[in-house]
N, C-alpha and C positions, 0 to 999 in steps of 0.2 A: 503494500497500498503506500501511497506518494502522504506525504502531508507537509502544510506548512507550519513553521516554527515561527511565530511574530514576538519581535522584542517590544514590547510597548511603550510607548514616550514616558519619559520623565520630566521634570524640572530644569536638571540639567542640561537635556538630550534637547528640549525646545527652545533652550536658549542659546544652543549652538556651540558648548564648551565640547572640545575636541578630546578623546577620551587619551588616559597617559601612556608613557611609552611601557609600564609595565603591565597597563589591562592589553594594549595592540598586541606586547608578545604572549599575554595566556592565549588571549582571542586566536592568534595565529596557531598556535599550537594546538588548540581545539581542535579549530577547522581542517588542520593537517590529520587529527585523526580521524575524522569524520569521514576525508577523503580515504584516507589507506583501509578504511572498514568497508569501504564503496555505498557511503551513504548519500554523501553531500550532492546533491545535483546542481543548484542555484545558491547563491546568498550572497546580500548587500544590504549595508546602512545606508539608510535614506536621509535627507536632507531633513533640517525644522519644517515645521508646518507654515513658519513665515516663509516659506520659498515657494511653498504650493499654494495649488488652487483647487476649487471643488467647482464640480457642476450639478447644479441642481435641475432633473427633469421634473415636469409638470406639465401632464400632456403633450401638446405639442412645443411646447415651449421650454427653454432653456436659458437657467443663468447662471453667471458664472462668479464665483466669489474668490477674494483675495484672502489667503491666512495671514497671519497668524487663526490657529482653529483654538476655543477656548477648554475643548472638551481633552485636556490631557490623555486621562486614562483611556479615552476610548482611541487614541492616534499611534501608531506603528513607528518606531524607530528604525528599526530593521527587521530582515527577515531571513531566512533558509529555506529552501526544499529541499526533501530528505525522500528517501527511499528508502521504507522499513518494513519491517515483516511484522508488527503490531505496533497498537497505540502504546502496551508496555514498553517496547525497548525506544519507542520516540520517550520515555518518559526517563527511563533509565539517562540516556544520553544529555537529555534538560539538564538532568541533575550533575550531571560531570562537569557542565557548562560555566566558566567565570562569571561571577554578576557581572552583566555587560553595563551597567550604571556606576556611578562612585556611589549614588545611596540605593536604598532598599529599592526593588525594579520584579517586575513580572515579565514572566514569558508562557504566552498563551499556544497551545499545540491547537492543529484542526485539519482532520482527514481529508483530503479533494475528491470531489467525487469521479466514479469510475463507473465507465460507459453501464452496466448492468444497474445502476442505482436507479438511473431514471425509465426505467422499466420497458413497458409495451412500448410506451408513446414516442422511444427512442428508436424508429424505425429501420430494417435494414437501411432503406435508401438516406436517411441522416445519417446513421453511422458511418456508411462512404463517405458521404458527403465531408465528416469530421475527420475522418482518414485520410481525406485527401488534402486538407487544410495544412494537418499537420506534418505532410509529406512535403509540402511547400514550405513550412515552416525552416524545416530541415536542410532545404536547397535540394531538395530531390526531385525538382518538377514537379510537374501534373502528373498524376497518377491516373489510370483507367480501370474501370474494371467491366473484364468480360469473360464469357460462357466460353470454354474450350470441348471439344470433343475429344474422347478417348486416343491416345496415340500409343503407338508402339516406337521406341527409339532405338538402334543399332549403333554400336561402335567399340569403340575404345573404353574400359573401367580402369581405375586405378582409386586406392584409397588414400586420403591427404590429412594432415593435421595443419591447423591454423598456422606450426612453426614451418610445413614441408608445401603449402599450400602456393608457392612462387614459383611451383615447379609444372605447374599448370600449364603452360604457354610452351612447354617442350611437350606435354602431351599431346597437343593440338597441332604440331608440328606434326608430330609421327601418323598422326589420323590425317592430315589435308592430301596425301597420295590416295586414299579411298574414294572421297569425294567425288562421285559422280560415277562411281564403279560399283557401286553397293546393288546387291540384287532386289528388286521391288522397292528401290529407293522413291520414293513419294513425288522430291522437287526438290531444288538444290538449298532449300536452308540449312543454317547448320544449330544443333542445338547442343548444348552443356546441360547437363542433369544433374542434379545434386541429393543424394539420400545420406542426411544424417544420421550413423551407425554407433554411436557410442557417447556416455557423458562427456569424454573427454574431448566434445567440438571435433571427435575427427570424422570425417565423411567421404563418401564414395562420391567419385566425378565422373560421369561418361560424356566423351567426347562422340556425336553421334549427328545420324539422319532420322528422319522419320520413314518407316518403311510400311509398306500393305500388309502386312501378316504377320506372325510371331510364330511362324515354323519354316519359313523357307530358309532356304543353305546363305550362311555368312561365310566370310573368314575366319579361321580357328580360334583365333585372337577375340573374337569380338563377342561381347555381352550384349543382351536386349532388359531394356526395362520398360515398364509401363507404366506410362500417364494417367491418372483416371481424368473420366469427362466432370468437370466441377467450373464452378467461379473461381478468378487469378483477380490477385491486385497483378494489374503489370506498370511496370518503372521503366521508365526508356532512361539509358544511360547515356549524358550527351560527352563527355570526356573520350580522351584514350581508353582505347582497351586497357590498356596498363593498368589503369583506374578504377579497375571492377573493384580490386578489394575494399579499397574505402567505399565505394556505393554501399557496396555487398554489409561492410559491418554499419553502415549509416542505415539501414534497412534493420538490419535484425536485432541490432543491440539500442537502437532509439527509436524507430518507426516500430514496427512490431507490439512491443510489449506494452504500447500507451497506445494503438491507434483503435481500441473498440473493437476490433474485429476479431475472430477465432481462425488461428491459423492452422489449414488441416497436418494430420499424420498422414503426408503422402510428399513425393519428392516434386521439388522446385527449380526450375530451369529458364534458364538462359535462350533466348533463341535471336539468331544472326539471321536479319530481314535480305531480301535483296538490296538496299541500299544498305550495307555494311559494304566497306571498303576496305578489303585486307592490306592493299599500299599505305593508306594511312592510319589503319586502325580505329576508320572513326565513323558513326553512322549505324542508322540501323539497328543497334544492339537493345533487347528487351527484358529485362527480370521480371519472371514470373511466379508470384507468390499463390499455392494453395490457398483456400477458404473455406471454412466448412459452411 
């Protein structure tokens, strides 16, 4: 779960008093502990409310008011965004935090809404819309959602870890001489099919093409993998093909956990379309994630 941890404002923070070197050092050490524990997602201090404004909504009207605001106990002086296992874990971490103010202070913990909290009103279409917004915010560009029929992909298969995945281009070079010479090959599109195989983040990766059946003759070193029909989130990789690992990491580590959609337990794949240019390593690269 994600929680926002809010440092409530005090007289000193509203007066613009800067923290001491001792407090800055202690908070720096605490933030480093959060980061090392994999909990810290974001965190910043806020300027006093005298430098802020409020916008009041009343029907179609909007009224802007300049700070400062007198309700000190209702104001924030800073915040963290944490990824924790439970509210109890968040409380334990807050108890370890140095007092963020020179006087008595309060820190408030609030869980963030998750997609399932909104119930049936958060329809599949709205979930996909929100997932698309998150993709753009992460620099992944526009994501589209498409239904694909079942496919059988045949080609060379290897197993990798995050440490050895840099060898995937060598696998593609071994596969390219087969392209266009495979019995039952349906078109000129090439596929990179990924199947997770272990908790250590190892995965099988098959470089291949779509074939029209799963029983025809193939080169001895070939394997087949069946991609089930279903709905997929489709990302366009706009950069050079060598930058694919960075795009994949953003999708799987930042987008997928918080997109509000359920990723299916079936192969994901990269599709190199007709507009992919092998000479430049750019264009026509689509990353497809299966959805439940």
